[in-house]
N, C-alpha and C positions, 0 to 999 in steps of 0.2 A: 796787212790782211787780216780779215777776220775767217777765222774756220768754226766752224760747229761741231758740238763734241760726237755726232754719229758721224761726221766727215773727218774725223781725225786718221783714225786708221789709214785712211783711201789716200791722205793728202803724206800721212808720212811713207808711205810704201812709192810715194812719186819723188821721196827724195827732203833731206832736211832740210831745213832754213835754219841761220845762226843763233837766233832770237825767238825765243817764246814768252809768251804772258798770259796766263792764266789767271781769271778772276769769278770770283761766286761765292756762295756759300753754304753750297752744298760738297760737305767733306767726301763722302764717295767718290764721288766723279771726279773733284778735284786733285783727290789723290790716283785715279784710273788715268789721266787725262796726264798727268804728270810720270807716271808711271811708263805709259806708252813710249812719249818723249825720251824717255831713257832708255830705252829697251833699244829703242832703234837706233840711240847715238851709240851706244855699248856695240852694236852691231857693227858700228860703220866706224869704231876704233878709240871713242872718247871713252879712255881708261880711268880716268882722274876725275874725281868731283870734289867741287868744296861747297859750303851750304853756310849762309849769313841770314842772320834774322835780326831787320830794322828793329830796335825796342829804343824808342826814349828821344829826345831830340837832340841830345849827342852820340847817336851813331856814329861812327867813323868810315864817312864811305868813300877814303881815299885805300881799304886797305878789298875794296871790291873792284876799285879801278885799277890796281897794282894786277887782282888775281889774275886776269883778264890777258896779260903780256907776260905772264909770269909761270913757264911751264918744267916740271921736275923733271930731271933725268931721264927717269926711266917711263916720261907720255910724250905720245904725238900730238893727241887730242885730249881737252878737259872739257868738263860739263862746270860751270859758276851758278848755284842755285842763291835767287833771293828771297827771301820771303818778308813782309812788310804787315803784318798782321792787323794794323789800324788802319790800312789803306792809305797811309801820309806820311807821306817823304820825308817832311819839313823841308825846311829853305834852303838846306845844305844838298837835300837828296833831291830836289827836283833839276838841277842843273847837271849833278852827277848820272841821275839816270839818263837825260839829253845826251850826254858825255857816250855813255855806256851804248845808248840805241845808234849812236853816232857808229862808234867805232865797232858796231855789228856784221856792219855792211864789207863784204869782202873776206870775212873772217872765217877761215875754213879750220882754225885750230882752238877755236870757243865757241861754245853754244853755252849761252846765256839765258837761262829761265825764272821769270819772275812769277812770284805767287802771292795773289792776293785776294782779299775778300772780296764781295758784292760793292761796289762802287757807284756813288748816285749820277747823275746826269753832270754835274757842273764839275767832278773828278774826271772823268771820263773825257771831258774838253779841256783842260787843262792841260797844259803845255809837256809835262813830261810824261804822261799815256798818249798825247796826238804824237809823240816820236817815238812810245815804242811798238801802236799802231804803222805807224809811218815807215818804219825800219823792218818788222819784223812780223810774227803770226801773231795775234790773240785770239782765245779760247773763254768765252764768255758761261758760266754754265750756269744752268737755271734749273731750280727743283722740277721733282716729276711731279705735275698737279694730280689730285686727287682722280681726275677721269681717265687719265694714260697710265695710273698704276697697278692696273690687272694684268695692262697688255704688257709692263716694265717688267712686272713678276712675271708672265710665261714666256718671254723672251731669254729671260736670266736660268728658269729651270731648263728650256730645254739647250739653253750653252752647255749645261753640267749633261744633259741626255735624259731628261725628266721631264715629264706633262701632267696634265691633269686631264680627266676624262672628258669626252667629247662632251658638243649639245651644254643643255642649258645649266643642266647638272655641274660642268667644270666650269660654268660661266658664275656659279654660286660660289665657289670654291676659290676664284680669284678674286671676289668680291670680299668674302669673308678673309684671305691673306690678307686685301689692302685695307679693312676696317684694320685688323691689329697691327697694322707697318706703319700707318699713313703719318707723314712729318718727320718719320724717321729711316732715310733711305740707307743706312750705315746698317742699323742694327733691319733691314728688311735684307741686306745682303747679306748678314750673319746665320739670320733666318732659313732664307734659301739654300745657304750651304750646309745648313745643317739637319736640311732633307740629304741632301747628299748621301752623309754621312752615314743616315739612319737607313735609310731606305736605298734597293737598287736601282739602276737607270729605268726606264721606262715609265708604266703609266701611273701618277699617286690618285690613292682614291682621297674621296672627301675627307673619311675618316682619320687617313693617315695626317694628313693637314692639318687637323682643329687641333690631332691627339699633341702636333708636334709646335704648331707654332707659337710663342708665348706674344703677349697684348703689350708691344713696346710704340706704340704710336704716340703720338707728340701733337699736340692740337695747336694753331694757331689761332688765339680770340680774333684777329679780323679776317678769318676764314670762317669762323662762326655765322658773321654776317652773310658769307654766301650763303650759308646751306638754311639761313633760315628764311631769308629773301627765294629760297627754290623750294624753298617749302618740305623738308627733307625731314620729315620728323624724328624717324629714327636716329638719325645722322647726328640732328642737333640734340639728340639727347644723350649718345657717346660722347659727342664735345664735352657739352657739359660737364658730364662726369669724369673726362678727363682733364678739362682745365682743373674743376676741383681737388682732384687726384696730384695734377703738380703743383697746387698752392696759388693759381693765377688769382688776382687779386678782383675781390667781388665790383670796388667799383669800377676799373676797367672792362669787363663784363657790361655793367649796366650801361655804360659811357657807350659802346660799340654797341647794342641795342634800341637804348633812347635816341642814339645820333640816326639811325636808320627809321623810325619812327617820325621824328623830329623832317628828317629830307624828304620823305612820301610824302608828308602832311604840308610843306613848302613847296615840293613841285603840282601836285594836286591843288595846291591853290594856285598858282600861275597859272597853270592848265585850264581852270575853271575860269580867272580874267582874260582868257584869250589867247592867252601865250601858246603857240606849238611847242609839242611835248622834247622834242631835239633843242630848240631853243632850250626851255626849263630846265631842263636836267642841264646844260652849257653853266648858265647861270648859276645854279647850286653847286656846283662843279661834283657834276657826277659823271666818271665816266669807267673806261675798261669792264670790263666784267660785268660790277654796278651798275651802268648805263644798261648792259641790254636786259637786265635785272628789274631795272626799275622801268623799262621800257612795258615788259610785262606784268606787271605789279599794277604800277600806278592807273591805267584806263578800271581796274575791274574793282579796286578798292576802293569803298565808299568812304563819303565827308565822317562821317557817324562812325565809321569804324576807325578811322585814325583817330576821332576826337575821344572812342575810348582807349585807344592801346596808349593816347599820348596822358590820363590821368593814371593808367594803371604803369605808365613809367615812372612819372612821378610819385606815388605811392611806394616803387620798387627804389626810388631814389631815397626816401626816408628810412627804408629798412635797411637798406646795406649802409646805410649810415648809423645806424642804430634804434631807428625810433621804431614803432609798434603802428600797425593800420590794420584796424577792425577788416575782418573776413581777405586777410590774407593771410601767408603761413609765416610766423616768426623767424625761421630758418632762412637766413641771404640767399641759399644755392635756392631748396625750395621756390623762394618768391620768383628769383633769376628765371629760373626753366617753367614759371608760369607765365611770367611775361615772353620770356623765348617763343613758347609754345601759342600762346594767343599770336602773336605777327608772323609765327610760319604756319598756323590753321588759315589765318585769311591769303597770307600770301600764294596757298598752294592750289587755291581755284582755278 
C-alpha cells in the first residue's frame, strides 16, 4: 500500500499498520514522516524503541529478526527501526527483510519502520522492496520543486500563525523567500521557524522577510538545464553564482549546457528530415520536463542559431580545459555564464 506524504496524517488517524517504509532524499520530510508515525505509535502504547543502521556487507540481520519477537518486561508494544543509508541491504539483507515483512502481518506488538534513501526503479521492483510494499505501507518522499516552493512556504507560515501581505507584493515576497532557500528544504524550514521567533503572529512585511531570511539555496546542475531552456535569465544567473560558490566542477556545468545544445540540434535535424517532433524526441531520449521544454523551443529556434551555439560550446569546452580563445572571457565561469545566457536568450522567445 502506497501513501503520499500529504495523506499520512489522515492515514494515521484511521489506525496504524505494523510495517512502514519511508524512502527519499528529502531529509526534512523523511524526518517529519517518521516523527508522525512514532507519535501515533506512542499514543497507542508503543513505549519501547530500538534502532538499527545497516552499514556494510557484514551487518548482522539476526539482531533485527530477534528484536521483533523480544519485548522488555516493561513494554507491551515496541517500535523497531531499520535505516539503510545506502539503499542496498545486501545478499543476507534481502531474505531477512522479506521475513520481517511477512512476520509483520497480524503482529500487534511490534511496529517495524524502514527508512531508506531515494531508490531507483530496479531496486523498487526487487523482491525485498516488493515484500515491504505488499505487507505494509510505503511512502515515497519527493522534493518540493521550485514552482511549488512559494506555496509550501506560505503553508508553513500559516501553520505558525504568520502570513505575507496579500496580492502581488506578497507573491513577490514568497518568490524572494523561495530564491533564498531553493534546493535546501531543511534550511527553509529553519528560516521559517526563525521568523516565528523574530516576529509576532500575523502579517509579515516584505522588509521583515528580506532582513531575516538568509541565502541558503543549494542548486543542482541538472536543474540549470530546465532554467536555461525555460529562458529564465535571472534565475540562471543566480544558479551559476550558486554553483560557483558551492565549488561545482566547471566541466560538469559545461557538459550540461553543451548536451542541451547538441540535443536541440539533433532533434531539429530530425524534424527537418521529416520526422514528427514527438518521434524525434523519443529517438533522442528526451522526456519528462525536458520534453515539454524541447516541444516549445525546437519550433522557434533556427538552424543558424544552433550552429552558432555549437561553435560557442566548442569554444567554452577549450576554456574550461585551460585553453585561451579570442573574443571569449578567460575566466571559466564568465565563459560559462556567457554560453548559458546565449542559449537562454534564444529559448526565452
